[in-house]
N, C-alpha and C positions, 0 to 999 in steps of 0.2 A: 908274533902273529898280530897283524893289524885287526882293527875291529871289523873291517870289511872282508877279510879273507876267511875262507872256509877250509876246514880240515877235510881232506879227501879220505873217505873211510871205506874199507872193505869188511865184509862179514863172511867168515867161513862157517857154513852150517846154518843156512837160513830157513830151514823148514821146521825145525824143532821149536818148542815153546820159548826157549831162551833167545834164539836167533830172531824170531818174529817179534817178540816183545822189545828186543833191542832195536830192531829196525823201526818199530812203531814210535819209540822214543826219539830216535835220531832223525827221522824224516821231518820232524817239526822243530828241531833244534836249529837256532839261527846260525851257528858256527859249524854245522856238520853238513857234508855233502856225501851221501852214500853213493858211491860210484860202482860198487861191486857187491853182489851177494851170491854165494855159491850153494849149489845143491847138485850132487851127481844125478839124482833121480829126476829132478825137475828142470834141468838145464834147457834153456830156450823158452820156458814158460814165463809169462809175466807174473810177478809176485802178487799183483792185485787180483789175478785170476784165481790164485790159490787162496789168498787171504782178502776177501772182498772189503774188509774193514780198512784196507789201505788204498782203496780206489780214491783217486783224486789227490793222493799224497805222494805217490811214486809211480813211475812208468817203467822202472827197472825190471829186467828179466834175470832170472837165475842163470848162472853160468857154471861150468865145471871149474873146480879149483886148480887150474893150470898154473904152473910157476910164473909165466909171463903176465897172468891176469892181474897181479898185485903191483905191477910196475909203477902205476900212477898213485898208489895209496900212500898216505902219510902214516896212517894207523890201520891195523887190521885187528879185529876182534875174532877170536876163535870161540864160537858158540857150539862146540862139539863135545862128544863124550871124551873122557880121559884117554890120552894116548894119541890124539890127533894133532893138537897144537904143536907138540914137540917135533913132529915131522915137517912142519913148515917153518919153524923158528930160525934155523940157520940161514936159510935162503932169504927170509924177510929181513933179518938183521943185516945181511950183506948188502941189501938194497937200500938200507937206511930207513926201513919201515919199522915202526914201533908195533909191538905185539901185546895185546891184552888177552890173556887166556882166562876164559870164564869157567874152565874146568880145573883140574888139579895138577897139570903137568909140571908146574913150577912152584908149587906151594911148599914142598918139603925140601930143605937143603941137603939132608943126608940121603944120598942116592940109594944106598942099601935099604934104608927104611922105606923110601918111596917105592922101590921095586918090590919089596916084600908086601907092602900095603896094597899096591895096585896090581900086583901079579903080572908085571911085564917088565921088559928091559927098557930103560930110559934111552931115547934116541939121541939126546944131546946133553949128556951130563955136564959137559964143560960150560954150558950156558946157564945152568941152574943158579950158580953163585951170583950172577949179575941180576937175577930177577928180584924185583921189589914186591914185598907183600902189600897188596893193594888196599890197605885199610887207612884211609886218609886221616882219620883221627889220631893215628900214631905215626904215619910215614909220609905225610903230605909233601914235605920238601924232597924226599927221595923219589917219590912218584913222579914229580915234575921232570926230573932228569932221566928217568928210567927208559930203557929200550924194551924191557920185558916186564910186564906187570902181571903178577899172579893173583887171581881173584881169591879172596880168603874163604868164600863160601858162607852160607847162612848160619850154621851152627857155631863155627869159630867167631864170626862177627858178633852174634848175639851174646855169646859167653864173654868174649873179650871186652866188649863195650859195657856189658853189665858189671863186670868186675873192675873196670878201669878206674872209676872214682875211688873205690876201696884201696886199690894198689897205690894210686897217686897220693892218697892221704894216710898211707901206712896203717890202714885199719884191718 
């Protein structure tokens, strides 16, 4: 990526706390161009009408998460509850779009454990193995080349980073 090019970004689930905070961060990032933000209930409404704090930062409107909506994206963030990102993953990857799941659909490699923990059947178990745990302090090199990045969540991040110096020093 040249210094002048921007990554075209889509956000699935833009009305929840995670989605709007992500949008708030991305609209001011010099290398990000948010071209799509979805919401089934708010489709057609300007994001800044629902979130006045974003007035002057974006004129984008919410749209329904239709499959063709993501065609121009290089990266899509899923800021949705567990069970949603996995329903989009196969199609996004087929288009060459990277997926960053901010929920838990790709965190646990053992499918039986994942299904037991989250109480649903995984929609694309064959893709879980290629997901990279998105903790850059441990997996920075792997994240750079990943097509699916699994958000580690706040509790695992805090615990892992807290213990990391102890483990690295065999204490």
